[in-house]
A tleap script that builds the chain and sets N, CA, C and O, in Angstrom:
source leaprc.protein.ff14SB
mol = sequence {
  NMET LEU GLN LYS ALA ARG GLU ASN ASP PRO
  GLU SER THR LEU LYS LEU ILE GLU LEU PHE
  LYS GLY ASP ILE VAL HIE ILE SER LYS PHE
  ILE HIE MET SER GLU GLU ASP ALA VAL SER
  ASP ILE ILE LEU GLU PHE LEU GLU MET ILE
  LYS ARG GLN GLU GLU GLU CLYS
}
set mol.1.N position { 21.660 -117.124 -1.195 }
set mol.1.CA position { 20.115 -117.475 -0.817 }
set mol.1.C position { 19.332 -116.281 -1.270 }
set mol.1.O position { 18.369 -116.341 -2.034 }
set mol.2.N position { 19.836 -115.164 -0.725 }
set mol.2.CA position { 19.087 -113.840 -0.743 }
set mol.2.C position { 19.059 -113.408 -2.437 }
set mol.2.O position { 18.037 -112.973 -2.967 }
set mol.3.N position { 20.195 -113.581 -3.082 }
set mol.3.CA position { 20.114 -113.313 -4.498 }
set mol.3.C position { 19.286 -114.166 -5.172 }
set mol.3.O position { 18.550 -113.697 -6.039 }
set mol.4.N position { 19.272 -115.610 -4.872 }
set mol.4.CA position { 18.357 -116.367 -5.541 }
set mol.4.C position { 17.049 -116.035 -5.346 }
set mol.4.O position { 16.252 -116.180 -6.273 }
set mol.5.N position { 16.655 -115.555 -4.141 }
set mol.5.CA position { 15.276 -115.191 -3.817 }
set mol.5.C position { 14.850 -113.904 -4.640 }
set mol.5.O position { 13.715 -113.782 -5.100 }
set mol.6.N position { 15.771 -113.026 -4.779 }
set mol.6.CA position { 15.593 -111.919 -5.637 }
set mol.6.C position { 15.343 -112.298 -7.070 }
set mol.6.O position { 14.670 -111.556 -7.786 }
set mol.7.N position { 15.881 -113.477 -7.543 }
set mol.7.CA position { 15.648 -113.762 -8.958 }
set mol.7.C position { 14.567 -114.737 -9.092 }
set mol.7.O position { 14.475 -115.518 -10.040 }
set mol.8.N position { 13.559 -114.648 -7.876 }
set mol.8.CA position { 12.339 -115.378 -8.084 }
set mol.8.C position { 12.575 -116.949 -7.887 }
set mol.8.O position { 11.762 -117.711 -8.410 }
set mol.9.N position { 13.510 -117.403 -7.253 }
set mol.9.CA position { 13.779 -118.828 -7.080 }
set mol.9.C position { 12.916 -119.145 -5.769 }
set mol.9.O position { 13.137 -118.626 -4.674 }
set mol.10.N position { 11.829 -120.138 -6.057 }
set mol.10.CA position { 10.942 -120.434 -4.932 }
set mol.10.C position { 11.494 -121.065 -3.777 }
set mol.10.O position { 11.099 -120.804 -2.641 }
set mol.11.N position { 12.463 -121.948 -4.053 }
set mol.11.CA position { 13.057 -122.570 -2.977 }
set mol.11.C position { 13.863 -121.682 -2.029 }
set mol.11.O position { 13.803 -121.812 -0.807 }
set mol.12.N position { 14.566 -120.840 -2.608 }
set mol.12.CA position { 15.326 -119.821 -1.758 }
set mol.12.C position { 14.406 -118.960 -1.030 }
set mol.12.O position { 14.638 -118.624 0.131 }
set mol.13.N position { 13.256 -118.550 -1.742 }
set mol.13.CA position { 12.231 -117.484 -0.927 }
set mol.13.C position { 11.804 -118.413 0.135 }
set mol.13.O position { 11.987 -118.011 1.284 }
set mol.14.N position { 11.278 -119.557 -0.018 }
set mol.14.CA position { 10.687 -120.287 1.163 }
set mol.14.C position { 11.728 -120.467 2.241 }
set mol.14.O position { 11.376 -120.387 3.418 }
set mol.15.N position { 13.005 -120.709 1.917 }
set mol.15.CA position { 13.998 -120.856 2.974 }
set mol.15.C position { 14.193 -119.519 3.737 }
set mol.15.O position { 14.390 -119.532 4.952 }
set mol.16.N position { 14.143 -118.436 3.070 }
set mol.16.CA position { 14.196 -117.100 3.688 }
set mol.16.C position { 13.202 -116.896 4.741 }
set mol.16.O position { 13.468 -116.637 5.915 }
set mol.17.N position { 11.769 -117.062 4.116 }
set mol.17.CA position { 10.642 -117.115 5.027 }
set mol.17.C position { 10.744 -118.149 6.303 }
set mol.17.O position { 10.377 -117.761 7.412 }
set mol.18.N position { 11.189 -119.310 6.131 }
set mol.18.CA position { 11.345 -120.147 7.338 }
set mol.18.C position { 12.390 -119.616 8.149 }
set mol.18.O position { 12.290 -119.791 9.363 }
set mol.19.N position { 13.492 -118.926 7.645 }
set mol.19.CA position { 14.460 -118.541 8.509 }
set mol.19.C position { 14.113 -117.419 9.391 }
set mol.19.O position { 14.621 -117.298 10.505 }
set mol.20.N position { 13.215 -116.558 8.887 }
set mol.20.CA position { 12.711 -115.501 9.776 }
set mol.20.C position { 11.260 -115.680 10.341 }
set mol.20.O position { 10.632 -114.761 10.867 }
set mol.21.N position { 10.769 -117.022 10.170 }
set mol.21.CA position { 9.328 -117.400 10.598 }
set mol.21.C position { 9.186 -116.969 12.043 }
set mol.21.O position { 8.222 -116.267 12.347 }
set mol.22.N position { 10.102 -117.345 12.988 }
set mol.22.CA position { 9.784 -117.036 14.404 }
set mol.22.C position { 9.828 -115.635 14.664 }
set mol.22.O position { 9.107 -115.191 15.557 }
set mol.23.N position { 10.637 -114.805 13.951 }
set mol.23.CA position { 10.568 -113.340 14.251 }
set mol.23.C position { 9.241 -112.803 13.500 }
set mol.23.O position { 8.636 -111.887 14.056 }
set mol.24.N position { 8.825 -113.225 12.473 }
set mol.24.CA position { 7.626 -113.009 11.888 }
set mol.24.C position { 6.377 -113.193 12.678 }
set mol.24.O position { 5.558 -112.282 12.794 }
set mol.25.N position { 6.228 -114.352 13.216 }
set mol.25.CA position { 5.197 -114.707 14.158 }
set mol.25.C position { 5.246 -113.726 15.410 }
set mol.25.O position { 4.271 -113.093 15.815 }
set mol.26.N position { 6.441 -113.694 15.928 }
set mol.26.CA position { 6.497 -112.661 17.200 }
set mol.26.C position { 5.983 -111.289 17.033 }
set mol.26.O position { 5.313 -110.696 17.879 }
set mol.27.N position { 6.355 -110.807 15.844 }
set mol.27.CA position { 6.150 -109.258 15.614 }
set mol.27.C position { 4.671 -109.379 15.349 }
set mol.27.O position { 3.978 -108.559 15.951 }
set mol.28.N position { 3.999 -110.309 14.501 }
set mol.28.CA position { 2.605 -110.409 14.239 }
set mol.28.C position { 1.655 -110.129 15.638 }
set mol.28.O position { 0.534 -109.624 15.583 }
set mol.29.N position { 2.184 -110.467 16.631 }
set mol.29.CA position { 1.296 -110.461 18.058 }
set mol.29.C position { 1.116 -109.019 18.341 }
set mol.29.O position { 0.202 -108.734 19.115 }
set mol.30.N position { 1.921 -107.943 17.784 }
set mol.30.CA position { 1.878 -106.539 18.152 }
set mol.30.C position { 0.876 -105.872 16.999 }
set mol.30.O position { 0.573 -104.681 17.069 }
set mol.31.N position { 0.468 -106.594 16.105 }
set mol.31.CA position { -0.566 -106.045 15.094 }
set mol.31.C position { -1.826 -106.413 15.367 }
set mol.31.O position { -2.148 -107.576 15.609 }
set mol.32.N position { -2.735 -105.284 15.340 }
set mol.32.CA position { -4.076 -105.459 15.698 }
set mol.32.C position { -4.949 -105.994 14.670 }
set mol.32.O position { -5.905 -105.363 14.219 }
set mol.33.N position { -4.568 -107.338 14.246 }
set mol.33.CA position { -5.379 -108.003 13.296 }
set mol.33.C position { -5.223 -109.427 13.572 }
set mol.33.O position { -4.373 -109.728 14.410 }
set mol.34.N position { -5.913 -110.378 12.998 }
set mol.34.CA position { -5.673 -111.907 13.318 }
set mol.34.C position { -4.124 -112.200 12.994 }
set mol.34.O position { -3.459 -111.614 12.140 }
set mol.35.N position { -3.744 -113.088 13.735 }
set mol.35.CA position { -2.313 -113.522 13.625 }
set mol.35.C position { -2.052 -114.030 12.177 }
set mol.35.O position { -0.984 -113.707 11.657 }
set mol.36.N position { -2.901 -114.770 11.505 }
set mol.36.CA position { -2.682 -115.205 10.213 }
set mol.36.C position { -2.537 -114.109 9.276 }
set mol.36.O position { -1.536 -114.123 8.558 }
set mol.37.N position { -3.490 -113.024 9.146 }
set mol.37.CA position { -3.539 -111.868 8.418 }
set mol.37.C position { -2.313 -111.039 8.686 }
set mol.37.O position { -1.772 -110.511 7.715 }
set mol.38.N position { -1.805 -110.860 9.903 }
set mol.38.CA position { -0.593 -110.096 10.207 }
set mol.38.C position { 0.696 -110.944 9.590 }
set mol.38.O position { 1.590 -110.336 9.002 }
set mol.39.N position { 0.734 -112.278 9.746 }
set mol.39.CA position { 1.876 -112.976 9.210 }
set mol.39.C position { 1.992 -112.764 7.830 }
set mol.39.O position { 3.057 -112.569 7.245 }
set mol.40.N position { 0.639 -112.814 7.209 }
set mol.40.CA position { 0.666 -112.763 5.635 }
set mol.40.C position { 1.252 -111.261 5.259 }
set mol.40.O position { 2.136 -111.159 4.407 }
set mol.41.N position { 0.802 -110.285 5.828 }
set mol.41.CA position { 1.092 -109.052 5.636 }
set mol.41.C position { 2.762 -108.687 5.877 }
set mol.41.O position { 3.411 -107.930 5.156 }
set mol.42.N position { 3.149 -109.235 6.774 }
set mol.42.CA position { 4.734 -109.148 7.126 }
set mol.42.C position { 5.417 -109.852 6.037 }
set mol.42.O position { 6.337 -109.247 5.487 }
set mol.43.N position { 5.088 -111.149 5.595 }
set mol.43.CA position { 5.837 -111.805 4.775 }
set mol.43.C position { 5.763 -111.061 3.345 }
set mol.43.O position { 6.765 -111.032 2.630 }
set mol.44.N position { 4.476 -110.422 2.923 }
set mol.44.CA position { 4.456 -109.672 1.828 }
set mol.44.C position { 5.487 -108.539 1.789 }
set mol.44.O position { 6.291 -108.360 0.875 }
set mol.45.N position { 5.361 -107.793 2.903 }
set mol.45.CA position { 6.282 -106.689 3.021 }
set mol.45.C position { 7.722 -107.048 2.902 }
set mol.45.O position { 8.496 -106.375 2.221 }
set mol.46.N position { 8.090 -108.132 3.580 }
set mol.46.CA position { 9.302 -108.598 3.475 }
set mol.46.C position { 9.954 -109.009 2.047 }
set mol.46.O position { 11.051 -108.611 1.656 }
set mol.47.N position { 9.161 -109.799 1.402 }
set mol.47.CA position { 9.422 -110.098 -0.060 }
set mol.47.C position { 9.464 -108.737 -0.966 }
set mol.47.O position { 10.250 -108.589 -1.902 }
set mol.48.N position { 8.563 -107.825 -0.575 }
set mol.48.CA position { 8.612 -106.705 -1.433 }
set mol.48.C position { 9.886 -105.783 -1.167 }
set mol.48.O position { 10.374 -105.078 -2.050 }
set mol.49.N position { 10.337 -105.852 0.029 }
set mol.49.CA position { 11.544 -105.299 0.429 }
set mol.49.C position { 12.820 -105.809 -0.169 }
set mol.49.O position { 13.752 -105.117 -0.578 }
set mol.50.N position { 12.729 -107.171 -0.162 }
set mol.50.CA position { 13.852 -107.814 -0.866 }
set mol.50.C position { 13.929 -107.400 -2.379 }
set mol.50.O position { 15.038 -107.206 -2.877 }
set mol.51.N position { 12.919 -107.276 -3.036 }
set mol.51.CA position { 12.764 -106.889 -4.337 }
set mol.51.C position { 13.206 -105.370 -4.567 }
set mol.51.O position { 13.975 -105.060 -5.477 }
set mol.52.N position { 12.716 -104.540 -3.761 }
set mol.52.CA position { 13.025 -103.140 -3.766 }
set mol.52.C position { 14.490 -102.988 -3.603 }
set mol.52.O position { 15.036 -102.269 -4.439 }
set mol.53.N position { 15.200 -103.505 -2.723 }
set mol.53.CA position { 16.656 -103.477 -2.421 }
set mol.53.C position { 17.404 -103.894 -3.603 }
set mol.53.O position { 18.496 -103.358 -3.789 }
set mol.54.N position { 16.963 -104.809 -4.469 }
set mol.54.CA position { 17.725 -105.288 -5.746 }
set mol.54.C position { 17.578 -104.221 -6.712 }
set mol.54.O position { 18.591 -103.856 -7.309 }
set mol.55.N position { 16.387 -103.626 -6.973 }
set mol.55.CA position { 16.188 -102.534 -7.863 }
set mol.55.C position { 16.903 -101.285 -7.503 }
set mol.55.O position { 17.173 -100.512 -8.422 }
set mol.56.N position { 17.235 -100.992 -6.327 }
set mol.56.CA position { 17.828 -99.706 -5.919 }
set mol.56.C position { 19.399 -99.923 -6.326 }
set mol.56.O position { 20.071 -98.924 -6.583 }
set mol.57.N position { 19.891 -101.022 -6.374 }
set mol.57.CA position { 21.395 -101.246 -6.646 }
set mol.57.C position { 21.741 -100.806 -8.106 }
set mol.57.O position { 22.896 -100.905 -8.522 }
savepdb mol mol.pdb
quit
């Protein structure tokens, strides 16, 4: 699933986000902005991290 997400497979990407959704929402409560904005920022960083790790290999 992770490899498919790195290859821009939308279904795998959504599954990964859903898998970590609870953690993302929990962490968003510690960021001083609206929950919606914090969740969006965390998801964006998460997806960028996945892409970066693939490029570093």
